N, C-alpha and C positions, 0 to 999 in steps of 0.2 A: 498657198496656204494648206496647212496639213488638214487633209480630211475629215480628222477626229475632232476638230475643231468646228467641223460643218453641223448645221443640224438642220431639220426639217419639222414640220407643225404639219400631223397629221391630224384633221377634225373629221368626224362619225358626227353625223347629222340622222338620230336615232329617233324612234316615236315618244320616246319619256323625254331624253334628255338631245342635249348637244355636249360631246366631249372633245377637247385636246391634247396631245401629247407632243410634247418637243421631243424629237428622238435624235439618238446620234448613229453614225453608220455601225456599231455594235448590237444597237438595238436598246440600251441604256435611257432610260423619260429622265429628261432632266428637270420639266415642270408638267401638270398638267393640270386642268380643270376642266369644270363640268356644270352646265346649266340645264335645270328640267323645266319643263312647261306641261301644261295640260292637254289632255282632249274633250272636246266635248262631246256631248251626245242627245244634239238639240231633238230627233225624233227619234221613234225606233226603226231601227237598220242605219242610222245617221254618225257616222263618226269623223271628227273635224276637228280641225288646229287652226289656229292664228299666225299665217303665215311669216307676219310682221314678228310676233315674240319670236319667231323661232331665228329671224336674221338679226335679232339683238343679240337673239343668246349665243349667235357664230360670232357676231363683232366682240361680245361681252368673254370669251375664252380665249379668242386671239388676245384683245388686249392683257388678260389678267395674267398668261403663260407667259408672254413676251416682256412683259413688265419686271417679272420674276426672274430672268436672265440678265448675266452677266455680260460685261462687253467681250467676257475671253470667247465666245460662242459668236458664230456669224449664220443669222438665217438663210439658207439657201433657196428654201422651195415651201411650196405649201400643196398641199392635196388631200382631196376631200374622199370620204365615203358617206354613204348614206341610205336611209330606208327604201325599200322600194314601191311603187305600184300607185305613189301619190299623185297627186292632180288638183291643178286650179287654173284660173283664168285672171289674164294679166291687161292692161291696157298699152299703150305705147312704148308710154315709159316707164313700164313694168310694175306700177303699182295694182295691188289685187283688185280683183274683180269679184272674187268670190272669198268662201274659207277653202283651206286645204283638205281635200278629202284626201282621208288617207287607207291603209290597204285594208282596214279591220270595217271600213264602209260598204253594208251589202244594199244599199237604195236598188242597185241595178241588178238584182236575183232576177227580174221578170225577162231582162234583155238578157240574160247569161244563159236563163233556161232555155230561150227562144232560138239561142245562137249552138248552142253545147252540142248536142246530139243531129245535125244537118252536117250535110257534105262540107259547106262553109267552112261548119265550125271548127272539125276535124282538121280542114286544111290547113286555117290559119295556125291551128295549137301544133301542127308540123313544122308548119315555116316561120313562123316566130318564138317558139318554144316554150309561149308561156302559157298555159292553162284557158281555158274560158272561163272566167271567176268575176264575181263581181268584186273581186278586188282588182281585177285589171284594167288601166285606163282605158281598154277597149271598150270596154261594157260599160263603163262610167260615162262615157262620152255619145254612147250610145242611150243612156239615160236622160243626158243632158241636151240631145237633140230633141228628145219627144215631149221632157217636160219643161225645159227652160229655151223655146225656139227663137226667143228674141234674142236674149242676150250670146245665145249660140251662134249666132251669127254677127253680132257686133264685136264677140271677144277677139282681141289682137293676136293671142297667142295662147294655146292650154299646155300649160309646163307643171315640171316637179319640182318641188320643194328646192334641193339641188340646182336646177337651174335658176330657178328665183333669186336663189343667193348668189351664184355666178353671176348671175345679170347685174346685181346691185354692187358687189365687189368690182369686177372686169368690165362691165359694160357689155355685155356679148352674150346673145342667148343660145347656149352652148348645151348638146345633151352626149352625154358618153356612150359608147356603143354599150358596155355592161347593164347603165341603167335603162339606155332603150329596147335593149333585149328584155325585161320585164313590164312592157306598154303593152303586150300584144299587137304592136302596129309596125313592128320593128322585124326584116326579114335579116335572120341570124346570117343568112352565109352571102349575100350581096352587100350587108351593111347598108341598107339604106331603107328608107320608109317604105310598109309593103304598099303598093297599088292596089290588092284586094281590101285590106285593111280600111284605108283611106276611101276609097270606095262605098265600101260599105253606110261608114260614119257619114262620109258627107261633107269633106275635108280636103283640103292642099295642103301640101309641106310648107306652104308659108305660113300656115297655123300654128305649125311645129318649130322645134329649135332647129338648130344643125345637127346634124350628128357628127361626132370625131372620134377618136382613141383616146383611150382611156390616158395615155401619153402626151396628149396634146396639151400645150401651155398658153397660158394668157399671161397675164399681169394685172396685181390690184392695182387700181387705179387711185388718184389722190383723194382719199376720203378724211376731213378732219376728224372724223369723231373714228379712226381705226388708229392703230397704235405704228409710231413712224416707222419701225424698224419694216411692216409690212408693207408700206410704200412702193411699188415699181418692184415685188419678188417676183419671179415666177411660179405663176399656178399651174400644177397641173391636176386635170380632170377629174383622175382616179376612177372608181368604179363605183358596184354598188355593196351594198352591207355584207350579203351574203356572199358574194364571189369574195369579197375582200376577206371577209372574216376564214375562208377555204385558206387562201395564202400565207394570212398571218398567223395562222394553226399550225403552220409547215406540216399541211396534207396534200400536198401535190403529188404525190406518188400514188400509184397504180393501189388500190385496196383498201388507202386511207378514209375513212370515213369520220366527217366531224357530224356532232351534236349540239344546236344551240337551243337552249331553253330561257328565253329571257321573256319580254311581254310578250312576243310568241314564238313558235318553236321551230326550228326546223332539222332536217336529216340531209347531209350534201357529200357526194361524191365527186371528183373529177372523170368526166363522159372517158371511158373507155373504148378500144377498137369494138368490142362485142356489146355497146351498149344499144339496149333494143326496150321500147314502149310502147308495145302494142297496147295497153290495155287506155292510153295518154292519162296515166295517173300522174305523172312529172314533169317537173320545169325543166328547160336546158338554157339556163342564161350563160354569157360571153364574160368570162374573165378577161381574154381578148381575143383576136380573129380565129389561133391557133387550141385557144383551152374552154371549153364548155363545162361548165359545173353544175350536174343535175342532181336533181331532189324532191323533196316533199314539203311543203311548211304547212305549219298548224296556227290556226288566230289564237290557240288558248293555252298560253304559259302561264309566268307568274301573275299578269292582269287578273287570271280568276283567283288567286290567291288574296290579291291585294284588292279582290269585289269581298270575298268571304270575311277577312280579317277586319276588313273596315265595316262590315254590317254586323260581322256576329260576333268579333273579339276585342281584346282590351291591346293587340300588338298587331303591328303589320309586318315584325323584324322576320323574313325569310328566317332565321337561325332558329330562333322561336320559334317558330308554326312549326319547324321541322323535328324537333324537341317535344312539343305539344303533340305531334302527330304519331310519335314513337309511344305514347299513352296508351295507342290504342294494337291489336294484334294485326299481324299480315291478314289480309283479306279482310279485315274490320268488319269478321261478326256475321260476315253476308252483304254490307254495306257496297253497293256500287253507283260510281256517279260516271255519268256519260257529262264531261266537261263543257260544253259545246254552247257556252254562253254567247258566245259571237258568230254563231255559226260554223263552219268549216270549210278548209282548206282539203288538202292532202289526206288521207287518198279518198274521202268521200265527196268531194266538192259539191259539198250540201249548205248551202249559205241561210238554208231553212231551221238547222238543227238545232237543237236547246237543249240545254243542261236539265238533268234529272238527277237526284238521289232514288236509286229501288232498294227496295225489302228495309224501309227503314223498321226497327222495334224499339219498343220502351228502354232496352237495355243499350242503345246506342249513345256516345256521349259527344260532345265535342270532339274531342281526341279523333273518334271515331270518322267525323264529316271531313275533318281537317286532314285526315289521314286517306280517305275515299278519293278527295280531288285530286291530292298527290298522284293517288295510284292510278285516276284516270286521266290522268296528263300521260304518264307513263306509259300505260296503255296503248295513245295515239300514238306516241312517238313508236313503240314499239311497230305498230300498223305498217307507219311509214316507213320502219326500218323494213320490213319484208317487200313493200312495193321497191323499195329500193336495190335492195340486193338480188330481187327477182331480175331487174333489167340490168343491173350490174355485177351481179356474182357475188360470192362470202368475202365480207371486209377482213381485214388482217387487223388494222390500228383503227382504235376508236377515241377519238377526243371531245372533251366535252366542256361547254363551255359557257355563258348567259349568267344573268341573276340566279340562275338552280345555285349554282356552285357556292353562292351563301348560306345555304344548307347540307353540309356535309348527309345528313339524313336522309336526303334527298336522293342525292345522287345516288349514296348506296340502294336504295329502292330502285331508282332506274335502273344501274347493273342490275340488280337482282329480277327484276324483269323481262327486262331486255336480254338476257343473257347473255352479256359483253363486258369484259374486263375493260373499264373507263376510266381515259389519260386526262387529269385535271393538271393544269398546268397554270403557274404563278403568274404569269407572263400580265400585263396588261390587256386592254382590248384590241382581241383581235383583229378585227375591222380595221381599227386605226392603224395597227402594225401593218396591217397588210397595205394603208397606204401609204405609207412611211414608204416600206420597199419601192411602192409605185417610182414613188418622187427621187428617191436614190438612183432607182433603174435610168429613168428619165434626166438626171442630172450626170450620169455617169461618174457616180463618185460610189466605190467599192464597198459594200456592207455586208456583214454574215452577224447575222443577228444572233447574239449568245440566248440560249432558250433559258428560261427558269426551272429550279427544281419540279421534278410533276409526282403527283400522289395518283397510285393507281386503285382504284374500286375496285375490287371482285365478287362475282355473282357468288350470293348465298344458295348454293347448290340445293340445301337442304328444302328450299322453299320454292323451287321451278315446280314441283307438280301441280303446288298449290295454286300457283299463281298462274300455270298454263290453263288450269280449270277456269279461273277469274276472267282473264281475257277471251276467252271462247263465249264464258256468258256475256261478257262486256260485248264484244261484237254482234252477240244472238239480240240482245237488250236493244240495239242500238237499231238492225233491221227489220226488229218487228217495230220498230214505233216511227221507222222513218218518214211511210207515205201519210201518217197522224202530225207530226210536224208541220207539212205542209199544209193540211187542212185547216192548223192552228193558224198560220199565218195568211192563210186565203181571208178564214172568216175575220180576222184580226181586220187585214186590208179592207175588208167589205165594210 
């Protein structure tokens, strides 16, 4: 069979939705499908999803995508990308014993704080590449052991959403090295579960899935609710959404930086020979054993604009919000927003940080508040960029992706505030394209993705001085309030 008639199904299990792309070896997308699902916040600091709902979303996008493809093309493999840091408990038959606890959950703030600044915390960050933070499954399990000891002991396995999906489609409890490297429990040099982390938590490897390569393949078992074309097809594990986004963005050269601002945000580079992170502000996650993706992540991306538009605006459309924001001048007439509604990861790693509007005046309008939030998120991305470049050196090429791209005004704002030329590609979802590349490589099918036309956003240099002043105020304001956030949270818990 001519390889051009073959395609792979790349599935990205994200925080907001699951997407499937049917991808040809040249990168063309035959069909795509997306299903959305909610996040629940039952208590302060909790962020949960229904794993069964996500599994059904995966099945739906598989069925709908394959159902629209003619017999001219042959499905050769399926590969997965997924969000990191999720955790749930399952019984021996794979049935959920808990909701899915996602990256945004901060219930383990106390456990993270107790571990973060001691020698064991430093050691585990260095060994596993994962910062000590409530996002980490390591800290989530410490909370679980303390607060739900009976369930903790009864659980058959603790797994991520990707492991849950793989088990129910293929029948095996497997975790790829890429997703494992974001758990805080995996030794990224030996490619085994960390003895020190497991001893700290009090679990054995039997409570966790088997770590395997991102190229490891299994097969879809016979499921009556799944499209016939998928049954018996090779399933390749793939990796985490962040690492695969780097691959799918064609940003694998030294000096290539990617910025993603979706529900959350992230800045990433491939770790070069000179990478150093003396202050432990960054993550190091595996794409494969030879390639580490380094960077920092923010909790607060488009989810903040979703919240503001839902509560205070008549539209949730990011394009319209961007146009609204342009009704206020650069710098918002002195209004500054700290956008930390979900706490924050890099570079401050403070789950107790919260959102603030500072310097409000009667002259400020809705446009000012929308723009201030967008500027605040850009300032936070800039702070992560500074940490990444301090460890990796200057960036030569910067690519932008994520929900932010639905608002050209916001992308331009990010370019101006960071001082970076931002390259926006017209390609489909970068994480899914990365998963497709993994599948083609595993199948030994030659692939060469042609790249869509790209738009370049150039900073407005005339505003650089203003935004430098605003950024300095942004940082000073956070550090002035840092201790107050902790006192407020302690008071609420008390």
